[in-house]
N, C-alpha and C positions, 0 to 999 in steps of 0.2 A: 202058340209061338209068342215069346215075350218080345217086347220092345225095347232096343237099346237105348240107353241114355248116355248122351254126350255131355259132360260138364265142361263149361269153360266161358270165355267171353269172347264175342265176335270181333273184338280188336285184335285178338290174337289170330295170326295167320295159320298156324298149325291147326287150330280148331277149324277155321273155315274151311281148310282143305279135306279134313276128314268129314265135315258136313256135306260138303259138295261130292265127295265119293260115295256117301250114303245116298244122296240125292240121285246122282247119276245111275248108282246100282238098284236103285228102286228099294233100298233097305230102310225101312221106317225106324225113326228114331224119335225121341223126345229130348228137347234141349233143356239143359238146367244150367241156367245163367248163374255165374259165380262173379264176385267182385274181389279179386286177390287184394287190392287195396285195401279194403275195408277188413280183410283177414278171413274171408271164406275158405281158403285154400288151408288155413291153419286150424280151422276149428276141430276139436276131437272128433266128430261124426265123420269129417272128410277125411282125416288122417287115419282113421281107422280103416276105411276102405282103401285109400291111396298113401301109403306111409310116406311117398317122396314129397307130398304135399305140392303138387304142381299141376297145372292145367295145360292143355285139355285131359281129360280123362274120361274113360269109357266104362260103364257097368253093362253087364249081359247076364241077366239070370244068376246072379251070385258071382260071376267072374267079374274082375276088376282088372283094368289096365291103364297105364298113365304112359304119357310121351307119344307125341302125335305120329311120328313115323312108325311105331310099332301100332297103334290104332289103325292107322291106314292099312297096314299089311295084314292085320287081323280081319 
């Protein structure tokens, strides 16, 4: 089983909500800290996975999803 990756910054309320939902549901995840003000969400590597270049974002074994509400439903 692969571990989810949550990308974002803990200042982000949607990221915190998704992280708490994972914790409550006992879903293991790795947190990948982004610094949006430093351009992390605009890097070519990030935009290749997440074309809308927003955080939070989720990676699950080759599946990529952006937008906090969608992540929580997933």
